[in-house]
VEXBAMAR-998592 format. One record per residue (C-alpha): residue in one letter; x negated, y, z. Coordinates in Angstrom, 2 decimals, always signed. Layout:
% VEXBAMAR-998592
residu / u / v / w
a / X / Y / Z
...
***
This chain:
% VEXBAMAR-998592
residu / u / v / w
p / -133.57 / +97.23 / +152.01
a / -134.90 / +96.34 / +155.48
v / -135.41 / +99.29 / +157.89
s / -136.36 / +99.63 / +161.59
d / -133.95 / +98.80 / +164.41
d / -133.58 / +102.51 / +165.27
v / -132.52 / +103.33 / +161.77
t / -130.06 / +100.44 / +161.85
a / -128.57 / +101.61 / +165.16
y / -128.35 / +105.18 / +163.93
g / -126.66 / +103.94 / +160.80
r / -124.02 / +102.24 / +162.93
s / -123.52 / +105.47 / +164.90
l / -123.08 / +107.38 / +161.68
v / -120.48 / +104.88 / +160.50
q / -118.58 / +105.19 / +163.77
l / -118.80 / +108.97 / +163.58
a / -117.53 / +108.94 / +160.00
t / -114.63 / +106.71 / +161.05
a / -113.71 / +109.06 / +163.90
v / -113.86 / +112.13 / +161.72
a / -111.80 / +110.42 / +159.04
t / -109.21 / +109.44 / +161.64
a / -109.09 / +112.99 / +162.95
r / -108.62 / +114.39 / +159.47
s / -105.78 / +111.99 / +158.78
l / -104.13 / +112.91 / +162.06
m / -104.41 / +116.62 / +161.22
e / -102.37 / +115.99 / +158.12
g / -99.49 / +114.52 / +160.17
s / -96.42 / +116.21 / +161.56
w / -97.80 / +116.36 / +165.10
y / -100.37 / +119.01 / +164.19
s / -97.94 / +121.94 / +164.52
d / -97.22 / +120.99 / +168.16
a / -100.90 / +120.42 / +168.93
f / -101.81 / +123.74 / +167.36
a / -99.26 / +125.58 / +169.50
a / -100.81 / +124.03 / +172.65
a / -104.35 / +124.74 / +171.45
t / -103.68 / +128.51 / +171.11
a / -103.36 / +128.66 / +174.93
l / -106.93 / +127.52 / +175.49
t / -109.75 / +129.88 / +176.43
a / -112.58 / +131.19 / +174.28
a / -114.50 / +128.05 / +175.18
r / -111.91 / +126.08 / +173.25
v / -112.64 / +128.29 / +170.25
q / -116.39 / +127.65 / +170.68
v / -115.77 / +123.93 / +170.85
e / -113.73 / +124.02 / +167.67
t / -116.30 / +126.24 / +165.96
a / -119.21 / +123.98 / +166.91
s / -117.23 / +120.90 / +165.99
a / -116.20 / +122.44 / +162.67
v / -119.81 / +123.31 / +161.87
w / -120.86 / +119.75 / +162.58
a / -117.95 / +118.21 / +160.69
a / -118.30 / +120.60 / +157.72
a / -121.99 / +119.75 / +157.35
l / -122.00 / +116.10 / +158.34
v / -118.74 / +114.70 / +156.95
p / -119.30 / +115.68 / +153.28
a / -122.91 / +114.52 / +153.44
l / -121.93 / +111.23 / +155.03
g / -119.11 / +110.74 / +152.55
a / -121.42 / +111.46 / +149.63
y / -124.06 / +109.10 / +151.00
e / -121.61 / +106.26 / +151.55
g / -119.93 / +106.85 / +148.21
a / -123.28 / +106.84 / +146.46
w / -124.26 / +103.53 / +148.05
n / -120.93 / +102.05 / +147.06
e / -121.51 / +103.19 / +143.48
v / -125.02 / +101.69 / +143.54
n / -123.65 / +98.33 / +144.68
a / -120.78 / +98.45 / +142.17
a / -123.12 / +99.45 / +139.35
a / -125.55 / +96.66 / +140.24
a / -122.73 / +94.12 / +140.26
a / -121.41 / +95.44 / +136.95
f / -124.91 / +95.30 / +135.46
d / -125.40 / +91.69 / +136.61
g / -122.03 / +90.80 / +135.12
s / -122.93 / +92.52 / +131.84
l / -126.21 / +90.58 / +131.61
a / -124.41 / +87.32 / +132.39
r / -121.85 / +87.97 / +129.65
g / -124.41 / +89.30 / +127.19
d / -122.72 / +92.71 / +126.97
d / -124.50 / +95.89 / +125.97
a / -127.16 / +96.38 / +128.70
a / -127.60 / +100.09 / +127.98
a / -124.19 / +100.98 / +129.43
g / -124.82 / +98.99 / +132.64
r / -128.22 / +100.56 / +133.04
a / -126.85 / +104.07 / +132.67
r / -124.19 / +103.45 / +135.32
f / -126.68 / +102.00 / +137.83
v / -129.27 / +104.78 / +137.42
a / -126.61 / +107.49 / +137.79
a / -125.30 / +105.84 / +140.97
a / -128.81 / +105.52 / +142.44
e / -129.49 / +109.19 / +141.83
r / -126.23 / +110.14 / +143.57
a / -127.20 / +107.94 / +146.57
a / -130.56 / +109.71 / +146.93
l / -128.84 / +113.09 / +146.77
g / -126.38 / +111.99 / +149.47
s / -129.27 / +110.94 / +151.73
t / -130.92 / +114.34 / +151.37
r / -127.70 / +116.17 / +152.14
l / -127.10 / +113.98 / +155.24
g / -130.53 / +114.76 / +156.69
a / -130.14 / +118.49 / +156.10
a / -126.69 / +118.51 / +157.69
t / -127.97 / +116.65 / +160.77
q / -130.83 / +119.12 / +161.35
s / -128.68 / +122.22 / +160.94
t / -125.99 / +121.12 / +163.41
f / -128.16 / +120.29 / +166.42
a / -128.64 / +123.90 / +167.61
p / -124.94 / +124.89 / +167.58
l / -124.03 / +121.69 / +169.40
t / -126.61 / +122.28 / +172.12
q / -125.49 / +125.86 / +172.72
s / -121.84 / +124.90 / +172.95
a / -122.29 / +121.81 / +175.14
s / -121.73 / +123.65 / +178.49
a / -118.77 / +125.57 / +177.13
i / -117.25 / +122.37 / +175.90
a / -117.62 / +120.76 / +179.34
i / -115.93 / +123.69 / +181.09
a / -113.16 / +123.87 / +178.60
q / -112.57 / +120.15 / +178.55
a / -110.19 / +120.20 / +181.56
s / -108.06 / +122.94 / +180.03
l / -108.15 / +121.13 / +176.74
d / -106.95 / +117.90 / +178.33
t / -104.06 / +119.72 / +180.01
a / -103.07 / +121.53 / +176.84
t / -103.18 / +118.41 / +174.74
a / -101.42 / +116.11 / +177.22
r / -98.15 / +117.01 / +175.58
a / -99.39 / +115.42 / +172.36
n / -100.46 / +112.14 / +174.02
p / -100.81 / +109.38 / +172.92
i / -100.98 / +110.79 / +169.36
f / -103.80 / +113.20 / +170.25
d / -106.01 / +110.57 / +171.92
p / -107.87 / +109.57 / +168.73
w / -108.84 / +113.19 / +168.14
r / -110.13 / +113.56 / +171.70
a / -112.22 / +110.40 / +171.27
a / -113.76 / +111.88 / +168.15
v / -114.62 / +115.09 / +170.01
a / -116.15 / +113.05 / +172.84
q / -118.46 / +111.43 / +170.34
l / -119.47 / +114.82 / +169.04
v / -120.57 / +116.08 / +172.50
g / -122.89 / +113.11 / +173.18
p / -126.51 / +113.61 / +174.11
t / -127.85 / +115.93 / +171.48
a / -131.45 / +115.12 / +172.30
d / -130.87 / +111.48 / +171.47
l / -129.24 / +112.50 / +168.23
q / -132.14 / +114.75 / +167.40
q / -134.58 / +111.93 / +167.96
r / -132.51 / +109.54 / +165.91
a / -132.22 / +112.14 / +163.17
a / -136.01 / +112.26 / +162.82
v / -136.15 / +108.48 / +162.60
t / -133.30 / +108.49 / +160.12
q / -135.04 / +111.00 / +157.87
s / -138.08 / +108.76 / +157.81
a / -135.87 / +105.81 / +156.99
l / -134.15 / +107.79 / +154.29
a / -137.52 / +108.58 / +152.75
r / -138.31 / +104.87 / +152.70
i / -134.89 / +104.16 / +151.22
g / -135.59 / +106.69 / +148.49
a / -138.90 / +104.99 / +147.74
l / -137.17 / +101.63 / +147.59
l / -134.58 / +103.09 / +145.23
d / -137.39 / +104.31 / +142.98
l / -138.92 / +100.81 / +143.01
q / -135.53 / +99.27 / +142.19
r / -135.01 / +101.77 / +139.41
t / -138.45 / +100.97 / +137.99
a / -137.74 / +97.24 / +138.17
i / -134.37 / +97.70 / +136.51
d / -135.93 / +99.87 / +133.80
g / -138.45 / +97.12 / +133.12
g / -135.77 / +94.43 / +133.03
l / -133.56 / +96.55 / +130.81
g / -136.49 / +97.28 / +128.52
s / -137.21 / +93.58 / +128.16
a / -133.53 / +92.87 / +127.58
e / -133.30 / +95.63 / +124.99
r / -136.41 / +94.38 / +123.21
a / -134.99 / +90.86 / +123.20
l / -131.70 / +92.20 / +121.87
v / -133.45 / +94.13 / +119.09
a / -135.49 / +91.05 / +118.18
a / -132.33 / +88.93 / +118.09
r / -130.58 / +91.47 / +115.88
e / -133.54 / +91.61 / +113.50
a / -133.64 / +87.81 / +113.32
s / -129.90 / +87.77 / +112.64
a / -130.30 / +90.39 / +109.91
r / -133.10 / +88.38 / +108.28
s / -130.98 / +85.26 / +108.42
a / -128.00 / +87.11 / +106.91
a / -130.21 / +88.51 / +104.13
q / -131.57 / +85.05 / +103.36
s / -128.05 / +83.62 / +103.35
g / -126.87 / +86.46 / +101.09
a / -129.73 / +85.80 / +98.66
t / -128.90 / +82.09 / +98.63
i / -125.22 / +82.81 / +97.96
a / -126.11 / +85.31 / +95.21
n / -128.38 / +82.76 / +93.52
a / -125.66 / +80.13 / +93.72
r / -123.10 / +82.52 / +92.23
e / -125.49 / +83.47 / +89.43
q / -126.09 / +79.82 / +88.60
r / -122.34 / +79.19 / +88.66
d / -121.70 / +82.16 / +86.32
q / -124.42 / +80.99 / +83.94
a / -122.97 / +77.48 / +83.87
q / -119.46 / +78.90 / +83.29
a / -120.78 / +81.13 / +80.48
q / -122.46 / +78.12 / +78.82
f / -119.27 / +76.11 / +79.20
d / -117.14 / +78.92 / +77.75
a / -119.59 / +79.33 / +74.86
t / -119.23 / +75.63 / +74.11
r / -115.45 / +75.95 / +74.21
v / -115.65 / +78.98 / +71.87
d / -117.79 / +77.08 / +69.35
e / -115.39 / +74.16 / +69.50
a / -112.40 / +76.47 / +68.99
l / -113.91 / +78.37 / +66.05
s / -115.36 / +75.37 / +64.21
g / -113.85 / +72.07 / +63.18
g / -110.27 / +71.13 / +62.66
t / -108.10 / +71.12 / +59.56
v / -105.71 / +73.81 / +58.36
t / -102.29 / +72.09 / +58.42
w / -99.87 / +74.99 / +57.88
l / -100.02 / +78.43 / +56.23
p / -97.39 / +81.14 / +55.75
a / -96.27 / +82.21 / +52.30
p / -97.44 / +85.50 / +50.77
g / -94.94 / +88.21 / +51.63
d / -93.95 / +86.63 / +54.94
v / -93.90 / +88.97 / +57.94
v / -95.29 / +87.53 / +61.20
q / -94.44 / +89.27 / +64.45
r / -95.60 / +89.02 / +68.05
g / -95.42 / +85.51 / +69.50
q / -94.77 / +83.80 / +66.13
r / -96.91 / +81.18 / +64.39
l / -99.54 / +82.71 / +62.08
y / -101.10 / +79.44 / +60.88
a / -101.77 / +75.96 / +62.28
v / -104.90 / +73.85 / +62.82
d / -104.65 / +70.09 / +63.41
g / -100.91 / +70.52 / +63.81
a / -101.28 / +73.11 / +66.62
a / -99.84 / +76.54 / +65.93
v / -102.02 / +79.64 / +66.29
g / -99.82 / +82.50 / +67.49
l / -99.95 / +86.22 / +66.76
l / -100.29 / +88.66 / +69.66
y / -100.62 / +92.44 / +69.64
g / -103.86 / +94.05 / +70.77
e / -106.84 / +96.08 / +69.62
a / -109.65 / +93.61 / +70.43
p / -110.11 / +89.98 / +69.35
m / -110.36 / +87.11 / +71.80
f / -113.90 / +86.38 / +72.96
r / -113.51 / +84.00 / +75.91
r / -111.26 / +81.42 / +77.52
i / -108.57 / +82.98 / +79.70
a / -107.70 / +80.98 / +82.82
i / -106.76 / +81.58 / +86.46
g / -109.22 / +83.96 / +88.11
i / -110.33 / +85.73 / +84.89
a / -109.87 / +89.52 / +84.89
g / -110.42 / +92.28 / +82.36
p / -108.82 / +94.27 / +79.51
d / -108.31 / +91.09 / +77.44
v / -106.28 / +89.60 / +80.30
a / -104.24 / +92.80 / +80.53
a / -103.51 / +92.58 / +76.78
l / -102.32 / +88.96 / +77.14
e / -100.11 / +89.89 / +80.13
t / -98.58 / +92.78 / +78.15
n / -97.72 / +90.41 / +75.29
l / -96.17 / +87.82 / +77.60
i / -94.03 / +90.48 / +79.27
a / -92.97 / +91.88 / +75.87
l / -91.93 / +88.34 / +74.86
g / -89.73 / +88.13 / +77.96
y / -91.93 / +85.89 / +80.12
p / -92.46 / +86.71 / +83.86
a / -96.15 / +87.67 / +83.82
t / -97.77 / +90.23 / +86.15
a / -99.39 / +93.25 / +84.51
d / -102.42 / +93.73 / +86.78
g / -105.32 / +92.65 / +84.56
t / -106.05 / +89.48 / +86.59
f / -104.85 / +86.10 / +85.34
d / -103.05 / +84.41 / +88.23
a / -100.66 / +81.51 / +88.75
a / -97.64 / +83.57 / +87.63
d / -99.43 / +84.49 / +84.39
a / -100.32 / +80.82 / +83.82
d / -96.64 / +79.84 / +84.21
a / -95.60 / +82.56 / +81.75
l / -98.25 / +81.37 / +79.26
r / -96.96 / +77.80 / +79.54
m / -93.47 / +79.05 / +78.61
w / -94.81 / +80.69 / +75.47
q / -96.94 / +77.64 / +74.61
r / -93.86 / +75.39 / +74.86
e / -91.92 / +77.86 / +72.68
l / -94.75 / +77.83 / +70.13
g / -94.84 / +74.02 / +70.19
v / -98.36 / +73.53 / +71.54
a / -99.69 / +71.89 / +74.70
d / -98.61 / +73.89 / +77.76
t / -102.03 / +74.03 / +79.49
g / -101.59 / +77.46 / +81.08
e / -104.95 / +78.45 / +79.58
l / -105.67 / +80.33 / +76.34
l / -108.72 / +79.19 / +74.40
v / -110.57 / +81.25 / +71.82
g / -108.93 / +80.55 / +68.47
a / -105.56 / +79.66 / +70.00
a / -104.20 / +83.15 / +69.26
v / -104.98 / +86.03 / +66.92
f / -104.69 / +89.66 / +68.03
a / -103.51 / +92.37 / +65.63
h / -102.38 / +95.88 / +66.43
d / -98.86 / +95.22 / +65.06
a / -96.79 / +92.83 / +62.96
v / -98.52 / +91.70 / +59.75
r / -97.40 / +90.88 / +56.21
i / -99.14 / +87.99 / +54.48
a / -100.82 / +89.33 / +51.37
a / -102.63 / +86.16 / +50.30
t / -103.96 / +82.85 / +51.57
r / -107.70 / +82.24 / +51.31
v / -107.80 / +78.45 / +51.80
p / -105.52 / +75.61 / +50.69
l / -103.81 / +73.29 / +53.13
g / -106.10 / +70.55 / +54.35
s / -109.20 / +72.73 / +54.27
p / -111.61 / +72.43 / +57.20
l / -111.65 / +75.34 / +59.60
i / -115.01 / +77.11 / +59.41
a / -116.13 / +79.75 / +61.93
a / -116.09 / +83.32 / +60.52
a / -114.49 / +82.15 / +57.26
p / -111.27 / +84.07 / +56.33
i / -108.01 / +82.14 / +56.20
l / -105.45 / +84.84 / +55.34
d / -105.31 / +88.32 / +53.91
v / -102.78 / +90.41 / +55.82
t / -101.48 / +93.94 / +55.61
e / -99.26 / +96.01 / +57.81
a / -95.67 / +94.92 / +57.83
t / -94.50 / +98.48 / +57.23
m / -94.29 / +99.45 / +53.55
l / -96.97 / +102.06 / +52.87
v / -98.33 / +103.88 / +49.87
t / -102.01 / +104.81 / +49.66
i / -103.33 / +107.53 / +47.37
a / -106.90 / +108.13 / +46.27
l / -106.51 / +111.90 / +46.19
d / -109.09 / +114.04 / +44.42
a / -111.16 / +115.65 / +47.16
t / -110.73 / +119.07 / +45.53
l / -106.99 / +118.86 / +46.21
q / -107.14 / +117.90 / +49.90
t / -106.52 / +121.46 / +51.05
s / -103.21 / +121.38 / +49.16
v / -101.91 / +118.34 / +51.01
r / -101.00 / +118.18 / +54.69
a / -99.54 / +115.55 / +56.98
g / -95.77 / +115.85 / +56.94
d / -95.53 / +117.02 / +53.30
v / -92.54 / +115.68 / +51.38
v / -93.31 / +113.35 / +48.45
t / -91.46 / +111.37 / +45.85
v / -92.60 / +107.88 / +44.84
q / -91.78 / +106.34 / +41.48
i / -91.60 / +102.58 / +42.12
p / -91.62 / +100.01 / +39.32
g / -88.17 / +98.61 / +38.66
r / -86.36 / +101.61 / +40.17
s / -84.81 / +104.29 / +38.05
a / -84.73 / +106.93 / +40.78
p / -87.82 / +107.91 / +42.79
a / -87.91 / +107.11 / +46.50
g / -88.47 / +109.78 / +49.10
g / -91.30 / +109.79 / +51.59
r / -93.74 / +111.85 / +53.65
v / -97.48 / +112.14 / +54.04
a / -98.29 / +110.20 / +57.23
a / -102.07 / +110.63 / +57.44
m / -105.06 / +111.94 / +55.55
s / -108.61 / +110.69 / +55.81
t / -111.31 / +113.28 / +56.45
i / -114.03 / +111.19 / +54.79
a / -114.48 / +111.42 / +51.02
q / -115.72 / +108.42 / +49.04
a / -116.46 / +107.56 / +45.43
s / -113.52 / +106.39 / +43.38
s / -113.47 / +102.59 / +43.17
t / -112.81 / +102.72 / +39.43
q / -115.93 / +104.76 / +38.73
q / -118.56 / +103.21 / +40.95
a / -120.02 / +101.08 / +38.17
q / -120.67 / +103.76 / +35.55
g / -120.24 / +107.41 / +34.65
p / -119.84 / +110.40 / +36.97
q / -118.22 / +109.51 / +40.26
r / -115.13 / +111.38 / +41.46
a / -114.88 / +111.95 / +45.21
t / -111.53 / +111.03 / +46.70
v / -109.88 / +110.99 / +50.12
t / -107.32 / +108.40 / +51.20
v / -103.79 / +109.66 / +51.83
t / -101.19 / +107.40 / +53.50
v / -97.51 / +107.86 / +52.66
t / -94.52 / +106.30 / +54.43
l / -91.20 / +105.73 / +52.67
d / -88.03 / +107.19 / +54.09
d / -86.33 / +103.87 / +53.27
p / -88.77 / +100.95 / +53.86
a / -86.49 / +98.69 / +51.81
a / -87.11 / +100.87 / +48.76
g / -90.33 / +98.94 / +48.14
g / -88.30 / +95.90 / +47.17
g / -90.82 / +93.44 / +48.63
l / -93.65 / +94.60 / +46.36
d / -97.25 / +94.09 / +47.47
l / -100.17 / +96.05 / +46.00
a / -98.01 / +97.41 / +43.20
p / -99.12 / +100.62 / +41.41
v / -96.77 / +103.58 / +41.93
r / -96.70 / +107.22 / +40.93
v / -96.57 / +109.74 / +43.78
s / -95.60 / +113.36 / +43.42
i / -96.52 / +115.55 / +46.36
v / -94.51 / +118.72 / +46.86
d / -97.05 / +121.53 / +47.09
q / -94.79 / +124.55 / +46.45
v / -91.06 / +125.01 / +45.98
h / -89.54 / +127.64 / +43.65
r / -85.79 / +127.68 / +43.55
d / -83.37 / +128.99 / +40.85
v / -86.07 / +129.25 / +38.19
l / -85.93 / +128.94 / +34.40
a / -87.66 / +125.70 / +33.37
v / -88.50 / +123.99 / +30.10
p / -90.12 / +120.63 / +29.29
v / -93.88 / +120.80 / +29.49
t / -94.14 / +119.24 / +26.04
s / -92.20 / +122.20 / +24.55
l / -95.07 / +124.61 / +25.28
i / -97.15 / +125.62 / +22.26
a / -100.53 / +127.18 / +22.96
r / -101.68 / +130.03 / +20.70
a / -105.16 / +131.19 / +19.88
d / -104.90 / +134.26 / +22.10
g / -104.22 / +132.04 / +25.16
t / -100.51 / +132.69 / +25.35
f / -97.69 / +130.16 / +25.14
v / -94.48 / +130.10 / +23.10
v / -91.53 / +127.80 / +22.85
q / -89.35 / +127.35 / +19.80
v / -85.70 / +128.06 / +20.48
q / -83.07 / +126.61 / +18.16
r / -80.51 / +129.27 / +17.34
g / -78.10 / +127.96 / +14.74
a / -80.07 / +126.84 / +11.73
e / -83.02 / +129.01 / +12.67
r / -85.96 / +128.39 / +15.06
v / -87.26 / +131.42 / +16.90
a / -90.64 / +131.54 / +18.72
v / -90.26 / +133.05 / +22.20
v / -93.34 / +134.04 / +24.24
v / -93.24 / +132.51 / +27.74
t / -95.44 / +132.71 / +30.83
p / -95.81 / +129.29 / +32.54
g / -95.34 / +129.12 / +36.27
l / -95.16 / +126.15 / +38.64
f / -95.44 / +122.67 / +37.10
g / -92.96 / +120.35 / +38.75
d / -92.17 / +116.67 / +38.86
g / -90.21 / +115.16 / +35.97
g / -92.19 / +116.92 / +33.19
l / -90.74 / +120.42 / +33.69
v / -92.56 / +123.73 / +33.99
e / -91.34 / +127.04 / +35.31
v / -91.37 / +129.86 / +32.70
t / -90.51 / +133.52 / +32.56
a / -89.61 / +135.06 / +29.22
a / -87.54 / +137.81 / +27.68
g / -84.97 / +136.46 / +25.27
l / -84.74 / +133.02 / +26.91
a / -81.68 / +132.02 / +28.92
p / -80.37 / +128.91 / +30.67
g / -78.70 / +126.61 / +28.18
d / -80.90 / +127.59 / +25.23
l / -82.10 / +124.65 / +23.15
v / -85.88 / +124.36 / +22.95
v / -87.73 / +122.20 / +20.49
v / -89.71 / +119.25 / +21.88
p / -92.05 / +117.69 / +19.35
n / -91.82 / +113.95 / +18.78
p / -94.81 / +112.03 / +20.14
l / -97.18 / +110.74 / +17.49
***
């Protein structure tokens, strides 16, 4: 800001004074100070007064001047930084904060400088005569330190200048400082206004950018939705094409076992393979598709020895692995799996029957094959009243047609839901049954039979080392007891017996007095 000529001149004097004091302080830190101090101790009390007055002046004026100059430097630096920030489009708030803080420090430095100037005039005036008298002694004492000590003496000479002139200039300076403070306030107000406009413009720009981004996001979302709808329609068309049309050109024979990766049947000469999984195919699987159905396909490809990646997303590596399986199956190696190109079952299957002859058209939702599990199982419709007597893990024996000896097995599972017997649903009282599944100890014992009737004996209790007779040898009497006829020589003797546990093979446990192992009992001939 522009100020009066007096203020400008006084400002130059202050700069010169600050330079002299700074020079003196730097000299005091040098090695010469010990010699100068030894000479200074020989001076009179006037020398002490000079130093005291000078110290008072320097202590009050130097920090104030340093703070004032430093503050102005910070103001200029902050203003330059703020201009640079605006030119670059940086965050204006940071530049504003730096400039305002620097301006406040400059005002504080001005206040401190004025106060220091006022407080030092009186001590300087009182010590002026003492300084003049002591100057000669001081020159003699410090001659030994010449020319090193000359800068210090020049600084002291400036300090003992006309104090009245300084006092007058101080008053003018204080007035100028007041005007400088007012100008700083005006600058701060102008900067605040400029920053406010810049901040408002920045906020408006950000809001416009946000609105544009939202509109772009909505446009992208609409485009993606349209793409997904088109893809869904395309996939639905592919599904309809896969499930309808075509001719059945190959079927397995009843009794065949089809395992993972093998041909289950063929349509238009293209094999339809069997894969393991819990859910059927419902969409085309190609690069970019992800989900549990993709994970199931990847698991099958890996199990078949192809280098797929088990991450649930169909990628290029999965497509290459699928092509390998397609070539092995003898179909086109497209790297994509269409609905109807594979059938998912939870395990290997045995062909129970074919539903259509070769050459039949493929119809959506129409059955082609009847399949069962590949593992030989026996199912029992157990009377619901007996379910508490049977548990999973129980040992059983199975009488299979064509085998003289029964096959061993175990109860694998029991249903908890009772249902009406299938043989009695049409008429008469219905008997509630639960389904019991039995596995054979030797799966080959079934001999390749499918849906053959068998007789299962479930071991409920075991009594060892008991006396047993054929069930048909028991004769019931009117009083509710049982007897058996024992052949002893030419005579038949009736022996009272108490039946026990009925076992497999037509035997029953009995206890009786007068009956021993090896006795011959009479079994009536069947009518």
